[in-house]
N, C-alpha and C positions, 0 to 999 in steps of 0.2 A: 229725322232730326226733331221729332215732336217734343221731346223733353227740353231741348234747347229753345224751341219756340215758346213754350209755356214759361220758361225761366225769363226770357226776354220780356214777355208781356207783364209778368209780375214785377220785374225790375223797373220798367217804364212807369208802372202805376205808382211806384214809390218815389220816383225821381223828383216830382214837384214838391213833395213833403220835405225831402232832404235839401232841396235847393235853398229853402228859406232860412236855414239855420246857419249860424256863424261856424265856419269850418277851420280846423287847423291845417297848416301846411304840412306836407309829408316829404321828408328827405330820406330816401331808401338808398343806402350805400352797400354795395356788394364788392367784396374782394373776389378774385378769381383763383381757384385752386388753393385756398388757404387751408393749411393743415390744422387739425384740432389742437395741436400742441404749439401753434405758431403765433402766440401773443405773449407779451413779456410777463403776464401774470401766470402763465403756465410754464414758460421757459425763461428764466430771469436773465439769460445771456442775450436775449433779443432786446430790441429797443422800440417799443410802441407806447411811449408815455402818455400821449394825448388820448389814444384809444382807451388806455387803462383809466385815465381820469374820467372819461365818459362812462365806461363800463361799471365803475364803482361809485358813481355820483349818487347823491341822495335822491335825485330825480330819475333814476334808472331802474329798470327791471331786466334781469338776465333770465333767459329761457334755458333751463338746464337740460331739457330734452328736446332740442330743436333739430329737425331732420330735413334734408334735401334729397335730391336724387344723386345718382352716382357720377353723373357727367353734366357738362354745361348746358347743352341744348335741352335735354330732358328737364333739368331743374328750371331753366328760364321759361320754357314753354308751360310748365306747371304753374309757375308764379303768375304768368300773364293770363292764362286761361282759367285757372282754378280747377283744372282737371288733371288726373294722373296721366303721365305720358302714354301708358298703354291704351288709354281711351282716345287719344288724339293722334296717335301714329308716330310719336317721337321717342319711343321706348328703346330704340337700338342705335347706339352710337351718337355722333354729333354731325351736324351739317358741315361740309367742307367747302372751300372755295370752288367755284364752278359746278356746284351741285344744283341741279334744276329742281329745287323743292323748297318748301317752307311750311310753317305751321298752318294747317287748313284755315282758310279765312272764314269759315262758318262759325268759328269760335271767337267771340268778342274778347279783346284784351282788357285788362284792368284799366289801362290808359283810356280806352274807349268809354268805359263806364264811369270813370272819375271825371272825364271831360263832360259827360252828360250831367254830372252833379255840379258843374260850374267850375271845375278845376282847370288851370292852365297846366299843361303836361310837358315835361322836358326829359329827354334822355341824353346823357353824356357818357360816352365810353363804348362798351361792348354791346353788340346786338345779338348776333349768332342765332337768329330765328328765321333765316331765309332772306334772300335779296334779289334772286334772279328775275323776278317779276315785280313790276311797280306795286302791285297790291300787297307784296310782302314787306315793303319798306316801312320803317318806323312811323313816318308821318301819314301813312295810309292805315296804320293800326293804332291810332289814337293819340299819338304824340304831336304836339304843336311844333316842336323843334327837336332836331337830332344832330349831334356832332360826335363822330366816333368811327368805329370800324365794324364791318358787316360779318366778317368771318371768324374762325376759331382762334386765330392768333396772328400777330403781326410784329414787326420789329419795334422796339420801344423808341428807337431814334429815327429810323428810316421809314417806319410805318408801312412796310412792304412785306410780302410773304412769298415763299416759293410753294408751288403746287405741282405735283407730278400728275400728268395725264397719261395713264398707262397705255391706252389704246393707240395713241399717237407716238408714245415714247418720248414726249416732250416734258422737260422741266420748265414750267412757266413761272414768271416773276412779275409781280404787279403791286401797285400802291393800293392800300386799303385804308383810306382815311377820307371821310365824306362829311358833308354838311347838308342838312335838309331844312329849309325854312318854310316851304309850302308843301302841300300834300303830294307826295311822290316825286317831287323835283329834287334830284340829287346832284350835288356838285363835288367833284374831287378836290381835295385841298393839297396842292403840291407845294405850298409855301411853308409848311411847318416841319420840313425835314431837319433833323438834328435836335429838335426839342423833345426832351424826355416825356413820354406819354403821360406819366403820372402827374407831372407838372402841367402839361398841356391840358389834360382833362379837368384838373382842379381849377385852372385858369378859365376854361370855358364855362364851368359851372358858376364861377364867381361873376363872369361877364353876363351870364343869363340871369342871375339873381339881380344884378344891377339894372337890367332892362325890365324886370318883372314889375307889373303894376300891382302895388300892394293891396289894392281893393279886391283883388281876386286871390283865392287860395291857390297854391301850387302843389303839384306832385312832381318831384324830381327824382329820377332813377339815375344815381351816379354809379356807374358800372365800371369799376376800375379794371385795367388790364392786369395789374399786379395781383398775385405774384406768379402768374402763368408763364411758362417758358416762352421765348428764350430768356435765359437769366442775364439780364443787362441792367446796369445801374450806374449813375455817376459815382466816381470814387469818393466824393465828399460824404455820401450817405454811409459808406462802409466804415467811416471813422467811428461809428457807434457800435461796431461789431468786432472789436479786437479780441473778444473771447474765443473767436473761431480762427482757424489757421488761414493765413493769407491765400487768396485764390481758391479756397475751398468752396464747394457749392453752398454750404450752409452760410458762409460769410456773405456771399453775393446775395443769397436769398434774404438774409437779415438786412442787408442794405436796402433791398427792394421794399421790405416791410417798413423800414424807417422812413423811406421816401413817401410811402403811402400815408403813414401816420402824420407826417408834416403836411401833406396835401389836404387831408381831412381837417386838420387844425385850421388851415387857411380858409376852407369853406365855411366852417362854423364861425370863425371870426367875421367873415363877410356877412353871415346871417345876423350877427349881433350888430354890426355897423349899420345894416339896413333896417334895423328894428324888427326883424323877422324871427329872431331866435325864440322868444318867449312863446310864440304861438306855433312853433314847429315841432313835430314829432320826428326824431332822428332814429332811424333803424339801421343796425349794422349786422351783416351776416356774410356768408360765402356760398358759392354755388355747388361746391362738392368738397371732398377731402383733398389733401395735398398729394402730389406725386413724389414719392420718396427718392426716386432717381434724379430729382431736380431740386434737392435740398430741403424738402418739406418733412415734417414729422407729425404723425397722428397719434403719438404715444399718449396714454397707454392702450389706445384702441387698436384692434386688429384691422389690417387691411389699409387701403389707400384709394385714391381716385380711381374710378372705373371698376370698383368692386362693390358688392352688396354688403360687405362687412361694415361694422359701425364706423371704422376709420374712413370709409368712402362716403358716408351718408350722414353722420352726426356732425353738427357744426356749432360754432360759437355765435350766438345771436343775442342782441340786447335792444331794448326800446328805451329811448331817453326823451323825456318831455317835462320841461319846467312847469307847464300848466296842468298837465293831466296825471303826472306821477309824482306823488308827494313824499314817498318813502322808498328807499332802496330795498329791493327784494329779489330773491331768486325763486322763480316759479318752476315747479317740477312736473306739471302736467305736460303731456306730449303736444308738440306743435309741428306741423308738417308744412312744407312749402306751398301745398295746395291751399292752405288756410289764409295765405296772404290776400288773395282776391277778396274774399268775404270780409276779412279783417280790415283791409284798407277802405272798403265801402262803408263799413261800420264807423271807422274814423271819420269818413266823409259825411256822416250824418244819416246814413240810411239805416232804417230799422230792419235789419236782415240777419237771419240766423245762419244761413248757409248759402253757398253758391257753388255749383258744380259738385266736386268731391270735397270741397273745403268748408270749414265752419268759421264763423266770426268769433275770434278769440279776444277782441279788443277789451271787453268788459273784464275778462279774467286777467289780461295783461295789466290793465290800469288799476284794478281794484283788488285783485286776488280772489274774487268771488266768481266762479265760472257759471255762465248761463248755460253753456253746453260744454261737455268734456269730450276730448278725443281719446277713445280707447283702442282704436285700430288705425293702421294705415298700411299702404302698400309701398314697399321699397321699390319694386319694379316687377313687371310681368313681361318676360321676353323668352324667346325660344331657348336661349342658351342657359338662362337661370332666372329664377324668380324668388321673391321673399315677401313675407307678410308679418306684421306685428299685431299681436293681440294681447293687450295688457302687458304683463311681464315677459311674455314669450315671443320669440322670433322663430319662424319656420322658413327654412331655405329649401327650395326645390331646385335640383340641378346644381349648376356651378355659380360661384359668386363673381367670376370674371371670365373674360374670353380667352385667357391664357390656359385655363384648365378644362379638362373634359372628364376627369375621373369620377365625378359625382353625378353624371347625367342619369336622370331617372330616379335619383335618390333624394330622400328627405332628411334634413338635419334640424334639430330643435335646440334652442339655447334659451336660458332664462336670464335675460339681460339685467334685471334688477340685482341679481346676485352674482352674475358672471358677465360684466360689461365688456370683458376682453374676448368673449366667445371662445373660451378655452375647452369647454366640455360639451360635447353633443349628448343630450339627454333624451333623444328620441325613443330609444329602446325601453327606457323606464316609464315613458308617458305616452302609451299608444293612443289613449283616448284624446289627449290634447292634440297629438299629431293628426288624428283622424278629423277632428273638428276643424282645425286650421287648414288642413289639406282640402277639405270640402269647400271651404270659403274661398281659398285661393283658386281652385279649379273652376268654381262657379263664376268668379269675377273674370277669369281668363276668357270666358265666352263673350264678354263685352269688349274684347280688344278690337281696336281699329287696325287695319293693315298698316304696316310700317311705311312711312312716307319717304324714307331714304331712297335715293336714286343714283345711278352711275353718273360720274362726272361728264360734263358736256364741253366739247371744244368750242361751242358757241359762246361760252363764258370766258374764253381766253382773254387775258389782258391785252394781247396783240390786237384785238378787235375794238378796244376801248381806250386808245391812247395810253396804254400801259397801266390800266387800272382794273380792279375787280368791280366793274360797274354793273348796272342792272339793265332791265328791258330786253332780255334775250331768251326768256323761256315763257311758255304758256301754262295757264292753270289747267 
C-alpha cells in the first residue's frame, strides 16, 4: 500500500495550509437510480421545477459529460475513496443486507479528509458501503453524524426490507433506519414508521443545519432514497403527474421525483434562513442510470442501470454557487465520479491537483479554465465486462451487463462524440484505435483488487438484532 502511504503524507503536509483559509460549505445531493431523461427540462411531462430553477440559475454550471459507475456501491465507493471500483474491490455488483463486507478501511473517505481540513461532516440518507462491522459505519469513516439506512433499498414508509438467505431458505425481514451520533455507535429508529423517507431525510437535513455551528464549514451528503424501487409515494405528489396514465409506473416515478424536488427546495430554503446559502456550494447528481422496468427513462442514451452503456453511466450533474459561480455555463470536459474526492478537497482550500484516480476539477467548474483535463476514464473493469473511454472513443470488452454473454472475449468500439446512442460498432474500421485502447485496458486490469463481495451470513439476520439490520457481527 506504499502509494497510499505517500498520498497520505502529502495530504497531511498540506492540511495546515488549507485550514487557515475561509472555506465554503458543501451540500452534495444525490438521487438514487435517476434516469438521464428524468428531469423536467428533458421530459416536460415530469415535475421538477425547483431543480430546474437551480440547474439554469445564473450561478450554476452544468456538466454535460458527467459520468458515474453502473451501480450504487461502485459509484459511492469511488466518490468516497477517489479510486476506481476495480482498484478497491467494489467492481462487481452491490452490497446486500447481511453481506459480511465493506469498502476496505485502508482507503480514507473524502469525509475523513474534509474533516481533517476543519469541516463538520454529515450524511443523511443512503449509505450502502458496508455495515456489518463497526469500522464500516459512517461515523467511523469520517462523518460526525449519520441518519439513514445501510443497505441497498428499504421501504419508503416502513423503512424495512426483505432479504432471502438462500443457504437457510429463510426470507428475513428487518428495519433499516439508524442514527449515529458518535463514532460507531448505532441506534435503530423505530419511531419513524409511516413517514415518507424523502420528507424524513429532508427534515433530518434541516434539523442538522439548525444545530450546525456557523463558525465551522460543513460538508453534507444528502443521499436520497428517491427514485430507487420500491415505487412508493404519497398520492398528493402524483397530482403533478397527470400526463401519465393512472397507476402507471411512470406516473408513480414522476410523483417520487416531485417529492424529491419539494424536499430539496425545503433544504435550500433552510440554508437561506440560517444565513448559510451564499457560502454554500450545492452539487446535484445521481449514482447511476435509471432502471427502465421501474418507470425510469435514459433516452436518448442506450442502456440502463447495471449496464456499461451510456444510459447506465452518464448522468445529470450541476454545481450551484452564488459566491463562486458568476455566470451560467455548460462545461463539456469529461468529469468522472472519482474526481469528486480531489475536487471537494480543492473546494475545501487544499492546493491539490489529483487524489487517487481523480483530478481536482474545481477551477474548471468555477471558471471554465481547466488546470487539468480528463481525457480518459474507466467505466469499469470486471470479469463479465469492461469499458474504457479515451477522448471521443469508447471501447467495450466483453458484455455490458450480466444478462448477456454473447460478446464474451470480444471488443466493440464507439465514437461517442458523433454516436452518443452507441448505435454503430466501428471496431473493424479502426484496428489501431482498438489496439491502443485494448492495451491500456488490459494493462490497468493488472492493478485490479480482488472483489470484496461475500456470501450472505445468517449472523447478520434481523432475528439476532431485535428485528433490525444492525452491525457488529462480522470481522475484518
